[in-house]
N, C-alpha and C positions, 0 to 999 in steps of 0.2 A: 637432621633429626635422628636418622638411623645410627649415626656415630654416637650421639648422646645415649640412645637406648642401648647400644652395644657396650658403652662404657659403664652404664648403670648395671648391666648384666654382669660385667666383669667384676665390679665392686661387690655385687651380691654374692658372686661365686667365691670371692676372696674371704668375705666374712663367714661364709658357710664352711669353708675348708681352710682355716688359717695354717694348720700344721702342714698340710700338703703343699700349700703355696710357699711356706718357708723352706721346705726341703727341695723344691724344684728350681733351685737357682740355676743349675747347669742342665736342666732337662726341659723337654717340651711341655708347655703349659696347655692343658685342655680345658676350655671354658664351657661350662654347661649352661645353656640359657635358663633364665628364671621363668616361672609360670606367668608372672605379671611384671612388665617393665613400664615404668611411668616416665613420661616426658616432662619437660618443664611447664609450668603454669604461667601463661601470659595474661595479665590483667590490665585493664584500661579504665580510666575515669575521664569523662568528657563533659563539657558544658558548652552550650551554644546559645546565641542570641540572634533573633531575626526581627527586623524592623521593615515595614512596608507602609507607604503613605501615598495617597492620591489627592491632588489639589486641583480644583477648577475654580472658575469665577464665582461659583455659588456655594460650594460645600468643600469640606476637608475631612478626610477619613484616614485613620492610621491604626496600625495594630503592632503589638509588641509580643513576641513569643520567647520564652525562656525554657530551655530543655537541659536536663541533667541526665547523665547516663553512666552505667557501669557494665562492663563486659569482661568475660574471661574465656580462655580456650586452653585445652591441653590435649595430650595424646596418651593412649594406653595401648601397649602391645601385649598379645597373649603368646607366650613361648617364643615367637619370632615375628618381627614386624611384617615379613612377607606372608606369614600364615594368617594373622589377624591383627589389623591396626585400626584402632577406634579413635576418631576425632570427636571431641566434645566441646561445644561452645554454647554460651548463653549470655543473657544480659537483661537489664531492666532499665527503662527510661521513664522519666516523668516530665511532661510538657505542660506548661501553664501559660495561658494568655493573660498578659498583664492589662490592667485597666478595669472597665466596668463589667466586662462579660463574665469574668470569673470561671472561664472554661479551663478544664484540665484533662489530660489524657495520661493514663498509666499503662505502660506496655512492659510485658516481660515475655521472653522467648528462650527456647533452647533448641539445639540442633545436634544430633548424634549421627555420625557417618562411620560405618564399618566397612573396611576393605579386607577381603579374605582371598587367599590363594592367588596373590598377584603374580607370582612367577610360574603358575601352572597353566594348563590348557583350559581351565575353567574358572577364571577370576569372577568374583561376585562383589556386589556392593549393596549395602542396605542402609537406608537413611530414614530418620524420623525427625520431624520438625513440628513444633507447637508454639503458637504465639497467642497472647491474650491482650486485648486493649479494653480498658475501662474509661468511658467518657463521662465527665461530670460537668454540669454548668448550673447556673442559678435559675434557669427557665424551665427545665424539664427534669424528670428523674434520671438517675445514672443508668447507663446501659453498657453492655459488654459485647465484644465481638471476639470469638475464638476461632482460630484457624489451625488445622492439623494437616499434615501431609506425611505419608509413608510410601517409600519407593524402594523397589527391589530391581536390581539390574544384574543380569548374568550373561556370560558369554561362553561359547564353546569354540575354541580356536583351532578348528579342524583345518588341515592344510588345504584341502580342496573345497570344502563347504563350511566355512565359518558361520556361526549362528550367534545372533545378538537378540536378547529379549529383555523387556522391562514391564513392570506393573506398578501403577501408582494409585493410591487411594487418598482422597483429600476431602475435608469437611469444613464448612463455614457455618458457625452457629451464632445467632444473636439472641440475647436475653435482656429483658428490661424495657424493650420497646412496647408499643401498643399491641403488636403481634410478634411473638417469638417465632423464629424460623430456623430451619436447618437445611443446608444444601449438601448433598453427598454426591461425590463424583468418583468414577473409576475409569482408568484408561490403561492401555497396554498395547504392546506390539511384539511381533517376532519377525526377524529379518534374516533371511538365508541368502548367501551370495556364492558365486563361483567365478574364479578367474583362471581360465584355461588358455591354451595357446590359440585356439580358434573359436572359443565360445566364452563370452562374458555374460553372466546371468545374475539376476537378483530378484527375489520375491519377498514381499512384505505384506503382512496382515496386521491390521490395527483396529482397535475399537475404543470407544469412549461413550460413557453414559452418565447422566446426572439426574437427580430427582430433588425436588423441593416442593413440599406440600402436595397439591394435586397436579403438578407439572412434572413431566418426565421427558427426557430426550435420549435417543439411542442412535449411534452411528457405527457402521462397520464398513471397512474399506479393504480392498485387495489390489495390489500393484505388482505387475510382472514386467521386467525389463530383460531383453535378450539381445545380444549382438553376435552375429555369426560372420566369420571371415572364411571365404571360399578358397583362398590360396595363401601360400606362405608369405608372399609380399604384401598381403592385405590390400590388394587392389580392388577386390570386389567384396562388398560388405552389405549385410542385411541387418537392420536394426528394427526391432519390434517393441511395442509398448502397449500394454493392456491394463486398464484400471476399471474398477467397479466400486461404487459407493452407495450404500443404502442407509437412509436416515429416517427417523420417525420422531415427531414431536407430539406428545399427548398432553392434553389439558382437559378441563371441564367442558370446553367447547367442542371437543372431539380430537381426532388424530389427523396429523398432516404427514403423510409419507412422501418420500422423494427418493428417486433413483437416478444416478448419473453414471454413465459408462463411456469409455473411450477406447478406441482401437486404432493404432498407428503402425504403419509399416513403411520403411524407407530403405531403398536400395541405391547404393552409390558404387560407381565403377570408374576406374581410370583406364581408358582405351589408349594405351600408349603414353608418351610423355606429355602430349599437348592436348589431348581430348579427354573430357570427363562427362559423365552422364549421371543423372539422378532421377529416380522414380519414387513417388510416395503416394500413399492413400491414407486419409484421415477420416475416421468415422466417429461421430459423437451422438450420444443418446441422453435425453433428459425427460423424466416424467414426474409429474406432481398433480395435485388437485387444486381446483379453484375454490372460491368461497361457497359455491353451490355443490361442492364435493364431486364435481365432474372431473374426469381424468384429462390432463393436458400433456401431450407428448410433442417434443421437438427433436427432430433428427436432422443431422447434417452429414454430408459425405463429399469430400473434395479429393480429386485425383490430380496430381501435379507431375509434370515432367520437365526436365531442363537439360540442355546440352551446351557445354562451354568449351572454348578452344583458345589456346594461348599461342601466340606467334612471336618468336624471337625474344621472349621474355619481356616484351614491351606492349603488345596489343592483346587484349583479352576480349573475346566476344561471347555473349551468352544469349541463348534463346530459350524461352520457357513458355509453357502453357498450362492451363488448369481448367477443370470442369467441376463445378460444385453445385450441389442441390440441397435445399433445405425444405423439410416437410413440417408445417406448423399451421395452426388455425384452420384446419380442414383443407388446406391447399398446399402449394409448393412454390418455391422460387429457384430459378436456375441462373447461374452466373458462369459465363464462358470468358476466359481471360487469356490474353497473349501478350508477351513482352519481349523486347530485344534491347540489349545494352552493349556498348563498346567502351572499353577502358584503355587509355593510352598513357604510358609512362616513358618519359625521355630524360636521361641524365645529361646535365649541362656542365660546362666548365666551371671551375672554382666552387664545387660543391652545390651547384644549382640543380633544380629538378622541375620538370613540367608535367602536370597531371591533367588529363582531359577525360571527361566522362559524359556519355549521352545515354539516356534511357527513354524509351517510348513504350507505353502500355495502352492497350485497348481492351475494354470489357463490355459485354452485353448482358443485361439483366432482364429476365422475363419473369413476371409475377402472375400467379394463378391462385389467388386466395378467394375465400368466400366473401359474399357481400356482407357489409356491416350495417345493422339497423340503427338508425338514429330516430329518436322520438321527440315530439313537441306536445306539451299539455296545455290545453285551454289557450291556444294562440288566437288573439282577437282580430276580427275582420268585420268591417261595416258594409252591409249590402246596399248598393245604390239602386238596383232595379232587379226584378225577376228576370231570369235568363242569363244573369251575369256569370262569368267564369272567374272563379277565385283562385289565384296562384298562392300556394303556401310559401313560407319563407325559407325552409330548409331545402337545399339542393339535393337531388337524388331521385330515385324511382319511387313514386308514391304508391303505398300499399293499399289494397282494397278495404281494409278494416279502418273505418273512420268514425269518430263520434263528433256530431255537430249539435250544439245546444245554445240557448240564450238564457240570460239571467233576468231577474226582477219582472215577472216571475220566471222561475227556471222551467224551460221547455226543452225536451230532447226530441230532435227532429228525426223523421223516418227516412232511411235511404230509399232511393228510387221514387219515392212519393214527394219528398221535399227537396232532396238534393241527389245528385249523381256524381260518382267518382270516376274520372277518366284516368286510368293508370298509364295510358300511352302518352297523353299530353301533360300529366301531372297536375291537373286542375280539377276543381270541384265546381259543378254547375248548379246554380240555384234554379230549381224547376219552376216553370211558369204555372201559375194557378196553384202553387203549393202553399204550405203554411208559413213560409218565410216571407215576411212583408218587407218592402223597401224601407231602409233606414234602420233595420235591425242589426245590432252588434252580435255577431256570431263568435262563439268560442269553440275552436276546432282542435281536437286531439287526434294526432295521426302519426304514422311512421313512414320513413323513407329508407330505401336500401341504397347504400353508397358503395360503389365499387372501388376498393382501394388499389386496384391493380394498375400498374404503369410499367411499360417496357421502355428502357432507356439504355443509352450507351455512355460510357465514360472514357474519354481520351485524356491521357496524361503524358506530359513530356517534362523531362528534367535534364538540363545541360549545366555542367560545372567545369570550371577551369581554375587551376591553382598553380601559380608560378612562385617557386622558392629560389632565392638568390643567396649566394655566399653562405651556404650551409644552414639556411633557415633564418638568417638575420633579417632579411626582408621578404615578406610574403604578400603577394597580390592574389586575390581570388574574386571570382564572380559566379553567380548562380542565376539561372533563368528557368522558371517552371510554369507550366500551365495545366489546369484541370478543367475539362469541359464536359458537362453532362447534358445530353439532349434526349428528348422524349421520342421514342419510336412509335409507340401506340399505347392505347389504354384510355379509359374514360376519365381518370383522375387528371387534375391539372398538374403542370410541371412547376408549380411554385416552389416545391421543395428541392428541385434540381438546381445545381450551382455551377457557375463558371468563374474561375479565379486565375489571375496571372500574377506571379510574384517575381521580383528581381532583388538581388542583394549583391552589393559590391563592397569590398573591404580591402584595406591596406594596413599592414602591421610592420613595425620595426622593433626587433628584439636586440637589446644591448645587455651588457654584463649585469647591470643592476636595475635596468628600467625597460619598460615596454610602452610603446605608443601605437594607437590604432585609430583609424577613421572608418566610418561605415555609412553606407547610403542604401536604402531599400524602399521598395514600393509594393503595395498590394492593391490590385484592382479586380473587383468581382461583383457578382450580383448581390452579395450581402455586405461587403465592406470595400471601402476605397480609402487608402491612406498612404502616406509617405513619411519617411523619417531620415534624419541625419544624426550621427552620434560620433563623439570623440571620447577616447578612453586613454588614461595614462596610469602607470603604476611604477613605484620605486621600492626596492627591497634590498637591504644590505645588512651585513654584520658589523658591529662595533666592538672592537677588542675581542677578547676570548669568550665573552659571555653575553654580549648585548646584541639585540636584533631590532631593526627598525623597518616598518612597512607602511607605505603610503599609497592610496588609490583614489582615483576620481573619475567620474563619468558624467557627460552632459549629452542629453538626447532631446532633440526637438522634433515633434511630429505634427502632421496636419491630417485631420480626419474629416473627410467629406460627409455631407448629410446623407442619411439613408431614409428608407420608408418609415422607420420607427424611431430615429433619433436625429438631432440636429448636428451640424458640423461644428468642429471646435479645433483649436490649436493648443498644444501642450508643450511645456518645457520643464524637464526634470533634471536637476543637478544633484549628484550624490558624491560624498567624499568621506573617507575614513582614514584613520591613522592609528597604528599600534606600535608600542615599544615594550620590549621585555628585557629584563636584566637580572643576572644572577648576583646576589648580594652575599658576601662573606662565605661563598661556596655552600651555603645552607638554605638560602631563601630565594624565591623567584618573585620578582616584581613585574606586574603587568599593568600598563597604562593604555587605554584605548579611548578614542573619541570618534563620533560619526555625526554627520549632518546631511540634511537633504532640503531642497527647495523645489516645490512643485507649483507651477502656475498654469492654470487652464482658463483662458478667456477672462482674465481679471480676477479669478478666484485663486487665492494663495494658500498654500499649506506648507509649513516649515517644521522641521524636526531637528533637535540637537541633543546629543547624548554624550555622557562621560562615564567611564567605568574604571575602577581601580581594584587591583587584586594583589594579594600578598600571601604566599603559602610557603611553608618550609618546615624543617625539623631541626631541633636543637636538643642534643642528647636524646632523652626519651620523651620529649615534648613535641607535639605536632600542632602547628598553628595554621589556620586558614582564615583569611579576611577578604571579603568581597563587598564592594559598595558601588552603587551607580545611581545616576539620575537621568531622566529623559524629559525634555521640554517639547511640547507640541503647540504650535501657533497656527491658528486658522481663523477664517472669518466667523466660524460658529463659536469661537471661544478658545481660550488657552488652558492647557492642563500641564501638570507636573507630576511625575511618578518617581518616587525615591525608594531605594531598598538597601539594606545593610545586613550582612550575614557574617557573624564571627563565631568560630568554633575552635576550641582548645581541647586537645586530648593528651592525656598523660599515661604512658605505658610503664608498668612496673611488674 
């Protein structure tokens, strides 16, 4: 492009000074840039057709869309392309839905981008975009959507402290609908960084706000990153990160403020060639308000340390521990965690390798949250006799405020005279000689306090072995893992605690053009118990100089045992896919693909078959793209078919 602009400038200078050009046959020619230099104009016209159809046993639906379009683009330089270069593009499209709907959409847009001072220390870019869509159909009045965007980007390429900043304003306006609306948005940021020998730093401030009618949102954020190296070899490093974000949403219902902050520090050190240590501290803060405009604050702080050692380049051991605390819901939760791992790598003859890894983790969680109140309204109970003790249905500590009444006619009974509440036993006593007669159906409204706290431990183990033979041609692997959660204390039940054991064994064979794999795995736990076996194969190869063929298939059979919430079942799923691509006449690319699947679950069958064809390429100034596909679905609930065709032709001139 710049060569074309320079040539145009040379031609302009020649026409402006023909005598001087004629006399300068054996002398140096000095070309003076023109004030305006125009690039070539690229124009395009396109037409596209889309067809989609859905067929089932009862109905058939289809749609046809036809779209015509025109576009152009050019460039204009002022005095010098590096001083100011302006790209201008625009276009108009008209889309209509064929058939009875009579829907049409008219779009037009333009885009102007100006780049200035590109070879200086302060390059800038200014862009403006506008698009308008007018939608018409036979069922409602026409309406328009208008979108505008203006963006300014500027840089200061200082050697030590480069600065990058941008500002964007955008609007979306709708007219012709039942209610016209305008949404205005502004966003921007400034980024300052530093890249020194022992200090890497970056600071960024950003904002964005938008308004539409009586709704408004504002967001401001600040981010600071720093990395300090304490020695020339960079063996000891401290990395810190701080962020703060404030946002507010305002509407007719009120305002919703939110603040999120984080502070992280990480120290890493290499104590010699084999020993490494890390220490980190992560603090997070979040505050917002609930539906009652009460402030809610959640804070977390986690301190972590680890020590790793490598022996003879083959054995790596790691010990780590962490202490974390969370403050929320008027209480707190503490988690203490410790882990140890061993990694072993052994090189074998003929390009083989053996990898072993063992990991053990133990954590203890202690919760100290406030009680949660659960309420029941008008819970029915029938009195057998006076003096009876009535047990409410909700579990928890019964609160002293209770309402007891009967209907037809409505009678509200008096505490201590007609009934007494025993908060220790959680029962309501019908007072002898009170107003509650035997056979009366009482409707009791009450609250119970539920203690959600539970102290529990989590033990995790994971062991893995991978054997690679002949440079990775054959790979055998096995994994065994357990997770066991046990209650230590607390009033809550341990129904949410889980224990799970998983195993996975696999074998793979990798050849030049094909891969074969077998897999067997089991899951046994408090929430799930299942096993599966799977086989996978794939083939991929090139045909000639421009053809490519790929084939893949997988069969998996699984057995799922019954659980407390679901029945057991067996499932078998087979999937297969094939793809072929070919370059035709060195201009077009042909793509053929097909896929199929068969799923059987205890006699219930679901099958799928799909076929897709694609052709795209360029001939002189003509660009053609064709894609068509069909998908068949067969199931006991009915069969369906989905078809789609897309054809697009574009001519550049």
